[in-house]
TORBAGU-23147 format. One line per 8 residues: number of its first residue (from 0); their letters; for each residue x, y, z of N, C-alpha, C. Coordinates in steps of 0.05 Angstrom, whole numbers, plus 5000, padded with zeros to 4 digits. Each point is the difference from the previous one (the first is absolute). Example, Ala and Ser with C-alpha at 12.3 -4.5 7.8 and 13.67 -1.06 7.14 Angstrom:
0> as> 5264/4886/5156/4982/5024/5000/5018/5024/5000 ~ 4993/5021/4986/5016/5024/5001/4985/5022/5014
***
This chain:
0> mkhveiaq> 5017/4976/5000/4983/5024/5000/5018/5025/5000 ~ 4994/5018/4984/5015/5025/4998/4994/5018/5024 ~ 5021/5011/5012/4996/5018/5023/4988/5026/4990 ~ 4979/5009/5012/4987/5025/4994/5001/5018/5024 ~ 5010/5024/4998/5000/5018/5022/4971/5011/5002 ~ 4989/4997/5024/4972/5008/5004/5000/5027/5014 ~ 4985/5019/4989/4998/5026/5011/4978/5001/5021 ~ 5000/5021/5016/4980/5004/5020/4973/5003/4986
8> qpridadr> 4979/4987/5011/4974/5002/4988/4987/5027/5005 ~ 4990/5012/4979/4986/5026/5004/4972/4996/5010 ~ 4989/5020/5013/4972/5002/5006/4986/5010/4974 ~ 4978/4988/4993/4986/5007/4976/4972/5009/5007 ~ 4992/5024/4992/4974/5010/5006/4979/4992/4979 ~ 4978/4989/5009/4977/4995/4983/4979/5021/5009 ~ 4977/5000/4988/4980/5021/5007/4989/4996/5028 ~ 4993/4975/5007/4986/4995/5026/5018/4988/5021
16> fvlrpvrr> 5025/4993/4993/5018/4986/5019/5028/5003/4990 ~ 5019/4990/5016/5028/5000/4992/5010/4972/4998 ~ 5019/4996/4983/5015/4974/5000/5026/5006/5014 ~ 5005/4985/5021/5024/5005/5017/5013/4973/5006 ~ 5026/5000/5005/5013/4975/5007/4987/4987/5025 ~ 5002/4974/5001/4989/4984/5022/5014/5008/5026 ~ 4985/5000/5022/5011/5004/5027/4995/4976/5017 ~ 5017/4996/5020/4995/4978/5019/4973/5003/5014
24> sdagmlsm> 4992/5024/5004/4974/5005/5014/4976/4992/4983 ~ 5004/4993/4974/4979/4991/4983/4992/4971/5005 ~ 5016/4986/5016/4996/4971/5003/4972/4992/5007 ~ 4987/5013/5019/4973/4993/5008/4980/5001/4978 ~ 4999/5023/4986/4981/5003/4979/5006/4981/4976 ~ 5025/4997/4993/5007/4983/4978/4993/4971/5007 ~ 5005/4992/5025/4993/4972/5008/4970/4996/4999 ~ 4985/5019/5010/4971/4998/5000/4990/4996/4971
32> ytadkrva> 5009/5016/4982/4990/4999/4972/5010/4975/4986 ~ 5025/4993/5003/5011/4977/4985/4991/4974/5011 ~ 4989/5000/5024/4989/4975/5012/4972/4994/4987 ~ 4989/5020/4986/4974/4996/4987/5004/4983/4975 ~ 4986/4978/4998/5003/4981/4978/4996/5013/4973 ~ 4982/5020/4999/4994/5013/4974/5025/5015/4990 ~ 5015/5013/5019/5024/5014/4992/5022/4980/4992 ~ 5005/4981/5018/5021/4980/4994/4995/4985/4974
40> sgtrsiph> 4976/4993/4994/4993/4985/4976/5004/5016/4975 ~ 5001/5026/5002/5004/5017/4977/5029/5006/4994 ~ 5018/4988/5016/5029/5004/4996/5014/4974/4995 ~ 5025/5002/4991/5016/4976/4996/5013/4991/5026 ~ 5008/5019/5017/5018/4994/5022/4989/5000/5028 ~ 4977/5010/5005/4989/5001/5027/4987/4973/5007 ~ 5010/4987/5021/4988/4974/5007/4974/5004/5016 ~ 4983/4979/4999/4976/5000/5016/4996/4972/5011
48> plppgtte> 4997/4996/5026/5000/5021/5020/5028/5013/5003 ~ 5000/5024/5010/5025/5016/5002/5016/4990/5025 ~ 5023/4988/4995/5016/4991/5023/5011/5023/5017 ~ 5003/4995/5026/5012/5021/5017/5027/5009/4990 ~ 5005/5026/5001/5026/5011/4992/5003/5006/4970 ~ 4980/4992/4984/5002/5004/4971/5001/5030/4993 ~ 4982/5016/5013/4999/5028/4994/5026/5014/5009 ~ 5009/4993/5023/5025/5012/5011/5024/4994/4982
56> afierslk> 5001/4975/4990/5022/4993/4981/4997/5016/4974 ~ 4976/5003/4990/4995/5016/4976/5010/5029/5004 ~ 4993/5011/5023/5008/5028/5006/5031/5002/5001 ~ 5013/4981/5014/5029/5001/5002/5013/4997/4972 ~ 4990/4983/4983/5010/4998/4972/4996/5026/4985 ~ 4978/5013/5004/4993/5025/4987/5018/5023/5008 ~ 5012/4998/5024/5016/5022/5011/5030/4996/4994 ~ 5008/4977/4990/5028/4995/4994/5011/5017/4978
64> ddrpedvw> 5025/5007/5001/5013/5016/4979/5002/4983/4974 ~ 5003/4974/5003/5004/4983/4976/4975/4985/4993 ~ 4977/5012/5005/4974/4988/4994/4996/4996/4970 ~ 4985/4979/4993/4995/4995/4971/4976/5016/4989 ~ 4985/5014/5018/4977/5015/4991/4997/5024/5018 ~ 4987/5021/4989/4992/5023/5016/4971/4996/5006 ~ 4993/5004/5026/4972/4997/5009/4990/5026/5012 ~ 4976/5007/4992/4988/5024/5011/4973/4992/5013
72> vmdaarsd> 4994/5014/5022/4974/4997/5013/4982/5022/4989 ~ 4976/4994/4993/4980/5020/4992/4989/5011/5026 ~ 5008/5024/5007/4995/5011/5027/4981/5024/4998 ~ 4976/4997/5012/4980/5021/4999/5002/5018/5025 ~ 5022/5002/5013/5003/5015/5025/4993/5030/4996 ~ 5004/5010/4976/4994/5029/4996/4970/5005/4995 ~ 4984/4978/4999/4971/5003/4996/4986/4992/5026 ~ 4974/5000/4999/4984/4992/5023/5001/4970/5005
80> vrevlgvi> 5009/4984/4980/5001/4971/5003/5021/4992/5021 ~ 5024/5012/4999/5022/4995/5018/5006/4970/5003 ~ 5005/4988/4977/5003/4971/5000/5018/4991/4977 ~ 5012/4977/5004/5014/4986/4979/4979/4989/4981 ~ 5002/5007/4974/4980/4991/4981/5009/4975/4984 ~ 5026/4996/4998/5011/4978/4985/5030/5003/4996 ~ 5011/4984/4982/5028/5000/4994/5004/4999/4969 ~ 5021/5014/4991/5008/4999/4972/5030/4997/4998
88> sltylcrg> 5010/4984/4981/5029/4996/4999/5009/4998/4971 ~ 5026/5005/4997/5015/4996/4975/5023/4981/5006 ~ 5000/4977/4987/5022/4981/5003/5020/5004/4977 ~ 5025/5004/5007/5021/5004/4980/5003/4975/4983 ~ 5001/5004/4973/5006/4979/4982/5027/5006/4989 ~ 5003/5007/4975/5025/5008/4988/4994/5019/4976 ~ 5021/5012/4990/4999/5017/4976/4978/5022/5003 ~ 4998/5013/5023/4981/5021/5004/4971/4991/5002
96> qsqlgywv> 4996/4976/5010/4973/4989/5001/4994/4992/5029 ~ 4975/5001/5007/4990/4991/5027/4973/4987/4996 ~ 4992/4985/5021/4974/4988/5001/4983/5013/5022 ~ 4977/5008/4993/4981/5014/5018/4983/4979/5015 ~ 4995/5005/5025/4982/4984/5016/4985/5018/5019 ~ 4975/4993/5007/4985/5016/5019/4977/4984/5011 ~ 4991/5009/5023/4975/4990/5011/4987/5023/5017 ~ 4974/5000/5001/4985/5020/5015/4983/4985/5021
104> apgfwnag> 4998/5011/5024/4984/4989/5021/4971/4999/4991 ~ 4986/4978/5006/4972/4996/4991/4981/5023/5006 ~ 5004/5013/5022/4982/5022/5008/5002/5024/4981 ~ 5020/5000/4982/5004/5022/4982/4998/4991/4970 ~ 4991/4976/4996/4995/4990/4973/4979/5017/4986 ~ 5002/5002/4974/4981/5014/4983/4998/5030/5006 ~ 5022/5011/5011/5001/5029/5005/5022/5014/4984 ~ 5012/4986/4981/5020/5013/4983/5028/5002/5013
112> iaseavca> 5004/4987/5023/5025/5002/5014/5023/4988/4984 ~ 4996/4976/4989/5021/4986/4985/5007/5016/4975 ~ 4980/5010/4986/5005/5016/4976/5016/5025/5006 ~ 4992/5014/5022/5014/5024/5008/5029/4994/5008 ~ 5005/4978/5014/5027/4993/5008/5017/4992/4976 ~ 4989/4984/4982/5016/4992/4977/5006/5024/4982 ~ 4981/5018/4996/5005/5024/4984/5021/5018/5013 ~ 4999/5003/5026/5019/5017/5014/5028/4988/4998
120> linanpqs> 5002/4974/5003/5026/4987/4998/5012/5002/4971 ~ 4982/4995/4981/5009/5002/4972/5009/5029/4993 ~ 4985/5020/5009/5007/5027/4995/5027/5008/5013 ~ 5005/4989/5024/5025/5007/5014/5024/4984/4989 ~ 4995/4976/4990/5020/4982/4989/5026/5001/5018 ~ 4997/4993/5025/5022/5003/5019/5025/4983/4994 ~ 4998/4979/4985/5023/4984/4993/5011/5007/4972 ~ 4989/5021/4988/5008/5008/4973/4998/4977/4980
128> nrsifaev> 4979/4985/5001/4996/4977/4983/4994/5008/4971 ~ 5008/4982/4982/4992/5003/4972/4974/4986/4995 ~ 4995/4979/5016/4975/4985/4998/4994/4987/5026 ~ 4974/4996/5005/4990/4987/5024/4981/4978/4992 ~ 5004/4976/5011/4983/4978/4995/4981/4996/5023 ~ 4977/4988/4995/4982/4992/5021/4984/4976/4991 ~ 4991/4985/5019/4983/4977/4994/4977/5000/5020 ~ 4977/4991/4991/4977/4997/5018/4988/4972/4996
136> fqdnpasa> 4988/4989/5021/4986/4975/4997/4975/5005/4983 ~ 4995/4981/4982/4978/5003/4981/4972/5001/5014 ~ 4999/4991/5025/4974/5002/5014/4998/5027/5015 ~ 5017/5019/4993/4999/5027/5012/5000/5021/4979 ~ 4978/5002/4984/4999/5020/4979/5002/5029/5009 ~ 4993/5005/5025/5002/5028/5010/5029/5009/5000 ~ 5019/4982/5007/5028/5007/4999/5010/5004/4972 ~ 4989/4985/4981/5007/5005/4972/4991/5027/4991
144> rvlthagf> 4976/5009/5009/4990/5027/4993/5018/5022/5012 ~ 5010/4995/5024/5019/5019/5012/5024/5004/4982 ~ 5011/4978/4990/5024/5002/4983/4994/5013/4973 ~ 4979/4993/4987/4994/5012/4974/4993/5030/5004 ~ 4988/5007/5022/4994/5028/5006/5026/5016/5002 ~ 5021/4987/5010/5026/5013/5004/5018/4998/4976 ~ 4990/4991/4977/5015/5000/4975/5015/4974/4995 ~ 4995/4979/5015/5013/4974/4995/4987/4987/4977
152> eyigdaes> 5016/4985/4984/4989/4986/4977/5003/4970/5006 ~ 4979/4985/4993/4999/4971/5003/5021/4988/4981 ~ 5016/4981/5010/5020/4987/4983/4997/4969/4999 ~ 4983/4989/5017/4996/4971/4998/4991/4987/5026 ~ 4993/4974/4997/4991/4984/5022/5024/4984/5011 ~ 4999/4994/5025/5021/4984/5013/4987/4987/5024 ~ 5016/4991/5019/4989/4991/5025/5022/5005/5021 ~ 4990/5004/5025/5018/5005/5022/4990/4985/5025
160> hsvargmn> 5019/4993/5016/4992/4985/5024/4990/5019/5022 ~ 4978/4993/5012/4989/5014/5023/5005/4984/5025 ~ 5015/5010/5019/5006/4986/5025/4974/4995/5015 ~ 4983/5021/5002/4975/4997/5015/4982/4979/4988 ~ 4999/4998/4974/4983/4981/4987/5013/4972/4998 ~ 5026/5000/5002/5015/4974/4998/4999/4989/4972 ~ 4999/5017/4980/4998/4990/4972/5009/5021/4981 ~ 5004/4992/4975/5006/5019/4978/4973/5011/4991
168> vptwtyir> 5000/5026/4994/4976/5014/4992/5005/5014/4973 ~ 4981/4998/4982/5003/5014/4974/5002/5031/5005 ~ 5018/5012/4984/5004/5029/5003/4998/5014/4972 ~ 4995/5026/5002/5003/5017/4977/5025/5017/5005 ~ 5017/5004/4980/5025/5015/5004/4998/5026/4984 ~ 5010/5021/5012/4999/5027/4989/5027/5014/5000 ~ 5004/5019/4983/5024/5017/5000/4992/5029/4997 ~ 5015/5017/5013/4997/5029/4997/5027/5011/4993
176> kmt> 5003/5009/4975/5025/5012/4991/5001/5028/5009 ~ 5023/5008/5012/5002/5026/5013/5014/5020/4982 ~ 5013/4991/4979/5015/5019/4983/4984/5009/4976
***
């Protein structure tokens, strides 16, 4: 693996919330949300049931200088909600490319939170990417709409393993060219 020097993550302003780096104090809210089977089943990597210490280990990985991805919390602290809304991340690939991932807490579904977070991250382009990939499970068309709304183009079908589901799940793959 090629060594990549990782810069400090910037805070990114969206209209209704901010995207900020993960804090250790987020552990309680993140654990509560990721323990929800609906959230875990929509991701590749969150197990269900959530084993003790999983969230804390995720936070520690996210804070390392040599982390493989940048992770932001969707933080509504500047609004009346005053709550963690979800998480969005960019995993470093190579040649100016990253892979986007995100989840939103169920209490905020269908409120445009994911679309706003993805658009804010794309507009900021904090890793100076030339392109960003994303995949969504085919049984989650709402996430596909989030990506197409943000200018991602469909490039094909694949499958990815979901830890929570314990199986491979069909996916749709998307790309967003930044240049």
